[in-house]
N, CA, C and O atoms as a GROMACS GRO file, in nm:
protein
  360
    1MET      N    1   3.568  -2.502  -1.668
    1MET     CA    2   3.529  -2.451  -1.528
    1MET      C    3   3.432  -2.346  -1.551
    1MET      O    4   3.335  -2.343  -1.475
    2LEU      N    5   3.442  -2.258  -1.646
    2LEU     CA    6   3.332  -2.175  -1.686
    2LEU      C    7   3.192  -2.255  -1.689
    2LEU      O    8   3.093  -2.216  -1.627
    3ALA      N    9   3.194  -2.355  -1.757
    3ALA     CA   10   3.061  -2.436  -1.775
    3ALA      C   11   3.009  -2.478  -1.662
    3ALA      O   12   2.887  -2.472  -1.646
    4LEU      N   13   3.099  -2.534  -1.554
    4LEU     CA   14   3.047  -2.572  -1.431
    4LEU      C   15   2.987  -2.455  -1.342
    4LEU      O   16   2.884  -2.477  -1.277
    5ASN      N   17   3.044  -2.339  -1.337
    5ASN     CA   18   2.991  -2.244  -1.278
    5ASN      C   19   2.860  -2.187  -1.330
    5ASN      O   20   2.776  -2.141  -1.254
    6THR      N   21   2.846  -2.193  -1.460
    6THR     CA   22   2.718  -2.171  -1.531
    6THR      C   23   2.618  -2.266  -1.476
    6THR      O   24   2.517  -2.222  -1.421
    7HIS      N   25   2.640  -2.398  -1.488
    7HIS     CA   26   2.564  -2.499  -1.448
    7HIS      C   27   2.514  -2.488  -1.308
    7HIS      O   28   2.394  -2.508  -1.286
    8ASN      N   29   2.599  -2.456  -1.209
    8ASN     CA   30   2.571  -2.439  -1.072
    8ASN      C   31   2.488  -2.296  -1.051
    8ASN      O   32   2.406  -2.289  -0.960
    9MET      N   33   2.509  -2.205  -1.119
    9MET     CA   34   2.407  -2.096  -1.133
    9MET      C   35   2.261  -2.138  -1.180
    9MET      O   36   2.159  -2.090  -1.130
   10MET      N   37   2.261  -2.218  -1.266
   10MET     CA   38   2.132  -2.270  -1.326
   10MET      C   39   2.051  -2.330  -1.237
   10MET      O   40   1.931  -2.308  -1.221
   11VAL      N   41   2.140  -2.431  -1.162
   11VAL     CA   42   2.067  -2.518  -1.051
   11VAL      C   43   2.010  -2.443  -0.940
   11VAL      O   44   1.901  -2.474  -0.891
   12ASN      N   45   2.096  -2.324  -0.890
   12ASN     CA   46   2.042  -2.229  -0.782
   12ASN      C   47   1.916  -2.177  -0.832
   12ASN      O   48   1.817  -2.183  -0.759
   13LYS      N   49   1.908  -2.126  -0.950
   13LYS     CA   50   1.789  -2.065  -0.991
   13LYS      C   51   1.677  -2.155  -0.988
   13LYS      O   52   1.566  -2.118  -0.947
   14ILE      N   53   1.702  -2.278  -1.032
   14ILE     CA   54   1.585  -2.377  -1.049
   14ILE      C   55   1.525  -2.411  -0.901
   14ILE      O   56   1.406  -2.432  -0.874
   15THR      N   57   1.628  -2.411  -0.817
   15THR     CA   58   1.579  -2.455  -0.675
   15THR      C   59   1.546  -2.333  -0.584
   15THR      O   60   1.529  -2.364  -0.466
   16GLU      N   61   1.534  -2.218  -0.611
   16GLU     CA   62   1.491  -2.116  -0.544
   16GLU      C   63   1.342  -2.110  -0.582
   16GLU      O   64   1.297  -2.097  -0.695
   17ALA      N   65   1.264  -2.123  -0.451
   17ALA     CA   66   1.109  -2.119  -0.462
   17ALA      C   67   1.057  -1.972  -0.443
   17ALA      O   68   1.106  -1.895  -0.360
   18VAL      N   69   0.959  -1.941  -0.525
   18VAL     CA   70   0.888  -1.797  -0.501
   18VAL      C   71   0.754  -1.839  -0.461
   18VAL      O   72   0.685  -1.928  -0.512
   19ILE      N   73   0.725  -1.757  -0.358
   19ILE     CA   74   0.584  -1.787  -0.294
   19ILE      C   75   0.501  -1.659  -0.311
   19ILE      O   76   0.543  -1.547  -0.284
   20TYR      N   77   0.387  -1.686  -0.356
   20TYR     CA   78   0.267  -1.581  -0.383
   20TYR      C   79   0.177  -1.600  -0.280
   20TYR      O   80   0.119  -1.706  -0.258
   21GLU      N   81   0.161  -1.470  -0.202
   21GLU     CA   82   0.053  -1.473  -0.095
   21GLU      C   83  -0.055  -1.358  -0.115
   21GLU      O   84  -0.027  -1.251  -0.168
   22SER      N   85  -0.169  -1.390  -0.072
   22SER     CA   86  -0.262  -1.280  -0.069
   22SER      C   87  -0.339  -1.274   0.061
   22SER      O   88  -0.397  -1.374   0.104
   23PRO      N   89  -0.339  -1.167   0.121
   23PRO     CA   90  -0.406  -1.166   0.264
   23PRO      C   91  -0.546  -1.135   0.261
   23PRO      O   92  -0.619  -1.141   0.361
   24ASP      N   93  -0.592  -1.095   0.120
   24ASP     CA   94  -0.739  -1.060   0.110
   24ASP      C   95  -0.799  -1.128  -0.004
   24ASP      O   96  -0.874  -1.064  -0.078
   25GLY      N   97  -0.775  -1.254  -0.025
   25GLY     CA   98  -0.856  -1.339  -0.102
   25GLY      C   99  -0.832  -1.311  -0.264
   25GLY      O  100  -0.916  -1.337  -0.350
   26GLY      N  101  -0.708  -1.255  -0.287
   26GLY     CA  102  -0.661  -1.250  -0.421
   26GLY      C  103  -0.686  -1.102  -0.467
   26GLY      O  104  -0.670  -1.077  -0.587
   27GLU      N  105  -0.722  -1.005  -0.385
   27GLU     CA  106  -0.733  -0.870  -0.430
   27GLU      C  107  -0.609  -0.804  -0.433
   27GLU      O  108  -0.593  -0.708  -0.508
   28THR      N  109  -0.508  -0.849  -0.352
   28THR     CA  110  -0.380  -0.796  -0.331
   28THR      C  111  -0.272  -0.916  -0.327
   28THR      O  112  -0.277  -1.002  -0.238
   29ILE      N  113  -0.190  -0.917  -0.413
   29ILE     CA  114  -0.093  -1.029  -0.407
   29ILE      C  115   0.050  -0.982  -0.398
   29ILE      O  116   0.099  -0.898  -0.473
   30TYR      N  117   0.124  -1.054  -0.284
   30TYR     CA  118   0.257  -1.029  -0.263
   30TYR      C  119   0.334  -1.140  -0.311
   30TYR      O  120   0.284  -1.251  -0.329
   31VAL      N  121   0.454  -1.114  -0.332
   31VAL     CA  122   0.574  -1.233  -0.368
   31VAL      C  123   0.689  -1.206  -0.289
   31VAL      O  124   0.738  -1.094  -0.274
   32ARG      N  125   0.738  -1.334  -0.230
   32ARG     CA  126   0.861  -1.334  -0.167
   32ARG      C  127   0.938  -1.461  -0.190
   32ARG      O  128   0.884  -1.555  -0.247
   33GLU      N  129   1.055  -1.467  -0.150
   33GLU     CA  130   1.142  -1.606  -0.164
   33GLU      C  131   1.110  -1.672  -0.062
   33GLU      O  132   1.067  -1.618   0.040
   34SER      N  133   1.128  -1.806  -0.076
   34SER     CA  134   1.099  -1.903   0.020
   34SER      C  135   1.197  -1.877   0.135
   34SER      O  136   1.310  -1.841   0.104
   35GLY      N  137   1.166  -1.890   0.256
   35GLY     CA  138   1.233  -1.871   0.366
   35GLY      C  139   1.265  -1.726   0.406
   35GLY      O  140   1.328  -1.695   0.507
   36SER      N  141   1.210  -1.634   0.308
   36SER     CA  142   1.226  -1.486   0.354
   36SER      C  143   1.097  -1.424   0.419
   36SER      O  144   0.988  -1.467   0.383
   37THR      N  145   1.103  -1.340   0.500
   37THR     CA  146   0.995  -1.262   0.535
   37THR      C  147   0.964  -1.127   0.459
   37THR      O  148   0.857  -1.067   0.470
   38GLN      N  149   1.057  -1.092   0.391
   38GLN     CA  150   1.045  -0.984   0.309
   38GLN      C  151   0.963  -0.989   0.189
   38GLN      O  152   1.001  -1.062   0.097
   39ARG      N  153   0.859  -0.924   0.176
   39ARG     CA  154   0.777  -0.930   0.067
   39ARG      C  155   0.761  -0.807  -0.023
   39ARG      O  156   0.792  -0.696   0.019
   40GLN      N  157   0.710  -0.830  -0.152
   40GLN     CA  158   0.707  -0.718  -0.244
   40GLN      C  159   0.574  -0.722  -0.282
   40GLN      O  160   0.519  -0.832  -0.293
   41LEU      N  161   0.505  -0.604  -0.307
   41LEU     CA  162   0.376  -0.604  -0.394
   41LEU      C  163   0.382  -0.658  -0.518
   41LEU      O  164   0.474  -0.620  -0.591
   42HIS      N  165   0.300  -0.741  -0.561
   42HIS     CA  166   0.308  -0.805  -0.706
   42HIS      C  167   0.195  -0.759  -0.779
   42HIS      O  168   0.214  -0.729  -0.897
   43SER      N  169   0.087  -0.749  -0.735
   43SER     CA  170  -0.043  -0.690  -0.797
   43SER      C  171  -0.138  -0.643  -0.718
   43SER      O  172  -0.134  -0.682  -0.601
   44GLN      N  173  -0.236  -0.559  -0.753
   44GLN     CA  174  -0.361  -0.519  -0.684
   44GLN      C  175  -0.468  -0.507  -0.772
   44GLN      O  176  -0.448  -0.446  -0.876
   45SER      N  177  -0.591  -0.560  -0.748
   45SER     CA  178  -0.701  -0.537  -0.820
   45SER      C  179  -0.737  -0.396  -0.812
   45SER      O  180  -0.695  -0.328  -0.719
   46PRO      N  181  -0.824  -0.340  -0.918
   46PRO     CA  182  -0.876  -0.198  -0.894
   46PRO      C  183  -0.951  -0.186  -0.756
   46PRO      O  184  -0.937  -0.083  -0.690
   47LYS      N  185  -1.025  -0.281  -0.715
   47LYS     CA  186  -1.092  -0.266  -0.588
   47LYS      C  187  -0.997  -0.238  -0.482
   47LYS      O  188  -1.006  -0.146  -0.401
   48ALA      N  189  -0.901  -0.329  -0.489
   48ALA     CA  190  -0.788  -0.295  -0.356
   48ALA      C  191  -0.712  -0.170  -0.384
   48ALA      O  192  -0.661  -0.111  -0.289
   49GLN      N  193  -0.701  -0.125  -0.504
   49GLN     CA  194  -0.634   0.020  -0.526
   49GLN      C  195  -0.720   0.123  -0.477
   49GLN      O  196  -0.673   0.211  -0.405
   50ASP      N  197  -0.842   0.122  -0.509
   50ASP     CA  198  -0.945   0.205  -0.448
   50ASP      C  199  -0.941   0.224  -0.301
   50ASP      O  200  -0.930   0.329  -0.237
   51LEU      N  201  -0.956   0.073  -0.251
   51LEU     CA  202  -0.949   0.105  -0.088
   51LEU      C  203  -0.821   0.137  -0.034
   51LEU      O  204  -0.820   0.186   0.078
   52HIS      N  205  -0.705   0.116  -0.098
   52HIS     CA  206  -0.573   0.172  -0.057
   52HIS      C  207  -0.574   0.314  -0.069
   52HIS      O  208  -0.520   0.382   0.019
   53ALA      N  209  -0.625   0.362  -0.162
   53ALA     CA  210  -0.627   0.519  -0.185
   53ALA      C  211  -0.733   0.579  -0.081
   53ALA      O  212  -0.709   0.686  -0.025
   54GLN      N  213  -0.841   0.513  -0.059
   54GLN     CA  214  -0.937   0.560   0.039
   54GLN      C  215  -0.875   0.569   0.175
   54GLN      O  216  -0.898   0.669   0.243
   55LEU      N  217  -0.800   0.476   0.219
   55LEU     CA  218  -0.753   0.463   0.351
   55LEU      C  219  -0.640   0.560   0.366
   55LEU      O  220  -0.620   0.614   0.475
   56GLN      N  221  -0.560   0.587   0.252
   56GLN     CA  222  -0.459   0.700   0.255
   56GLN      C  223  -0.517   0.831   0.287
   56GLN      O  224  -0.469   0.904   0.374
   57GLU      N  225  -0.634   0.867   0.208
   57GLU     CA  226  -0.709   0.991   0.215
   57GLU      C  227  -0.753   1.005   0.353
   57GLU      O  228  -0.735   1.114   0.406
   58ASP      N  229  -0.814   0.898   0.428
   58ASP     CA  230  -0.866   0.910   0.550
   58ASP      C  231  -0.754   0.937   0.660
   58ASP      O  232  -0.780   1.007   0.758
   59GLN      N  233  -0.630   0.881   0.641
   59GLN     CA  234  -0.523   0.904   0.721
   59GLN      C  235  -0.492   1.049   0.700
   59GLN      O  236  -0.467   1.118   0.799
   60LEU      N  237  -0.492   1.101   0.579
   60LEU     CA  238  -0.441   1.232   0.558
   60LEU      C  239  -0.546   1.332   0.646
   60LEU      O  240  -0.508   1.424   0.718
   61TRP      N  241  -0.667   1.298   0.629
   61TRP     CA  242  -0.774   1.380   0.703
   61TRP      C  243  -0.766   1.372   0.840
   61TRP      O  244  -0.803   1.467   0.908
   62GLY      N  245  -0.717   1.260   0.898
   62GLY     CA  246  -0.684   1.246   1.035
   62GLY      C  247  -0.575   1.336   1.083
   62GLY      O  248  -0.588   1.407   1.183
   63GLN      N  249  -0.465   1.331   1.007
   63GLN     CA  250  -0.355   1.412   1.036
   63GLN      C  251  -0.389   1.554   1.031
   63GLN      O  252  -0.349   1.626   1.122
   64ILE      N  253  -0.460   1.603   0.934
   64ILE     CA  254  -0.511   1.741   0.912
   64ILE      C  255  -0.596   1.779   1.052
   64ILE      O  256  -0.561   1.879   1.116
   65ARG      N  257  -0.676   1.720   1.086
   65ARG     CA  258  -0.752   1.737   1.203
   65ARG      C  259  -0.664   1.738   1.315
   65ARG      O  260  -0.679   1.828   1.398
   66ARG      N  261  -0.576   1.656   1.332
   66ARG     CA  262  -0.486   1.662   1.461
   66ARG      C  263  -0.413   1.774   1.458
   66ARG      O  264  -0.410   1.844   1.558
   67ALA      N  265  -0.343   1.809   1.344
   67ALA     CA  266  -0.269   1.933   1.330
   67ALA      C  267  -0.337   2.069   1.344
   67ALA      O  268  -0.277   2.172   1.376
   68ALA      N  269  -0.478   2.061   1.315
   68ALA     CA  270  -0.557   2.184   1.334
   68ALA      C  271  -0.575   2.220   1.476
   68ALA      O  272  -0.612   2.332   1.508
   69LYS      N  273  -0.547   2.122   1.569
   69LYS     CA  274  -0.563   2.141   1.707
   69LYS      C  275  -0.469   2.258   1.747
   69LYS      O  276  -0.495   2.336   1.838
   70THR      N  277  -0.364   2.263   1.676
   70THR     CA  278  -0.242   2.372   1.712
   70THR      C  279  -0.230   2.452   1.599
   70THR      O  280  -0.124   2.515   1.599
   71ASN      N  281  -0.295   2.470   1.512
   71ASN     CA  282  -0.270   2.543   1.387
   71ASN      C  283  -0.389   2.625   1.347
   71ASN      O  284  -0.477   2.573   1.279
   72ALA      N  285  -0.396   2.735   1.381
   72ALA     CA  286  -0.525   2.831   1.359
   72ALA      C  287  -0.561   2.849   1.218
   72ALA      O  288  -0.678   2.873   1.188
   73ALA      N  289  -0.477   2.841   1.137
   73ALA     CA  290  -0.492   2.847   0.975
   73ALA      C  291  -0.581   2.724   0.951
   73ALA      O  292  -0.696   2.731   0.909
   74LEU      N  293  -0.518   2.614   0.980
   74LEU     CA  294  -0.598   2.479   0.952
   74LEU      C  295  -0.724   2.478   1.021
   74LEU      O  296  -0.823   2.435   0.961
   75GLN      N  297  -0.734   2.522   1.141
   75GLN     CA  298  -0.868   2.530   1.225
   75GLN      C  299  -0.967   2.620   1.136
   75GLN      O  300  -1.085   2.588   1.127
   76ASP      N  301  -0.922   2.721   1.080
   76ASP     CA  302  -1.006   2.816   1.010
   76ASP      C  303  -1.052   2.732   0.876
   76ASP      O  304  -1.172   2.719   0.853
   77ALA      N  305  -0.969   2.685   0.804
   77ALA     CA  306  -0.997   2.614   0.681
   77ALA      C  307  -1.084   2.492   0.687
   77ALA      O  308  -1.161   2.460   0.597
   78LEU      N  309  -1.066   2.421   0.806
   78LEU     CA  310  -1.161   2.304   0.838
   78LEU      C  311  -1.302   2.362   0.865
   78LEU      O  312  -1.400   2.303   0.818
   79GLU      N  313  -1.315   2.466   0.932
   79GLU     CA  314  -1.447   2.523   0.963
   79GLU      C  315  -1.499   2.564   0.834
   79GLU      O  316  -1.615   2.526   0.817
   80ARG      N  317  -1.448   2.633   0.736
   80ARG     CA  318  -1.492   2.652   0.606
   80ARG      C  319  -1.535   2.544   0.533
   80ARG      O  320  -1.639   2.554   0.467
   81VAL      N  321  -1.466   2.436   0.533
   81VAL     CA  322  -1.486   2.319   0.460
   81VAL      C  323  -1.612   2.258   0.529
   81VAL      O  324  -1.702   2.222   0.453
   82LYS      N  325  -1.631   2.240   0.672
   82LYS     CA  326  -1.764   2.208   0.730
   82LYS      C  327  -1.886   2.280   0.676
   82LYS      O  328  -1.987   2.223   0.635
   83VAL      N  329  -1.868   2.410   0.678
   83VAL     CA  330  -1.986   2.507   0.615
   83VAL      C  331  -2.014   2.473   0.472
   83VAL      O  332  -2.131   2.463   0.435
   84ILE      N  333  -1.920   2.455   0.390
   84ILE     CA  334  -1.953   2.436   0.253
   84ILE      C  335  -1.989   2.303   0.251
   84ILE      O  336  -2.066   2.285   0.157
   85TYR      N  337  -1.967   2.202   0.313
   85TYR     CA  338  -2.027   2.060   0.321
   85TYR      C  339  -2.161   2.066   0.357
   85TYR      O  340  -2.249   2.018   0.285
   86GLN      N  341  -2.183   2.128   0.477
   86GLN     CA  342  -2.336   2.139   0.516
   86GLN      C  343  -2.424   2.216   0.414
   86GLN      O  344  -2.540   2.179   0.395
   87LEU      N  345  -2.371   2.322   0.349
   87LEU     CA  346  -2.450   2.388   0.264
   87LEU      C  347  -2.469   2.314   0.123
   87LEU      O  348  -2.566   2.334   0.049
   88SER      N  349  -2.369   2.229   0.096
   88SER     CA  350  -2.410   2.142  -0.034
   88SER      C  351  -2.505   2.029  -0.013
   88SER      O  352  -2.556   1.969  -0.108
   89LYS      N  353  -2.530   1.998   0.121
   89LYS     CA  354  -2.625   1.886   0.138
   89LYS      C  355  -2.747   1.931   0.126
   89LYS      O  356  -2.834   1.847   0.102
   90SER      N  357  -2.785   2.068   0.137
   90SER     CA  358  -2.912   2.118   0.137
   90SER      C  359  -2.966   2.122  -0.004
   90SER      O  360  -3.079   2.164  -0.026
   0.00000   0.00000   0.00000
């Protein structure tokens, strides 16, 4: 009986299909089981990692700008950043 259960487990493992998907031409690869909509990140190219990091940074600056509308300390800090940026361009 133990051998039969082991055999059934082996058959189930063999018949489960794994699907690899890439929404961006191979830069980012996700994996999911056949029939499932839940996917996990499998790998990312350095280019995709850089893009992801840049998007996160852009989102953070957007959150900071929105929060600065009601936070005087953030408003002041952003004004100082703008001045430093303008001076550094000269």
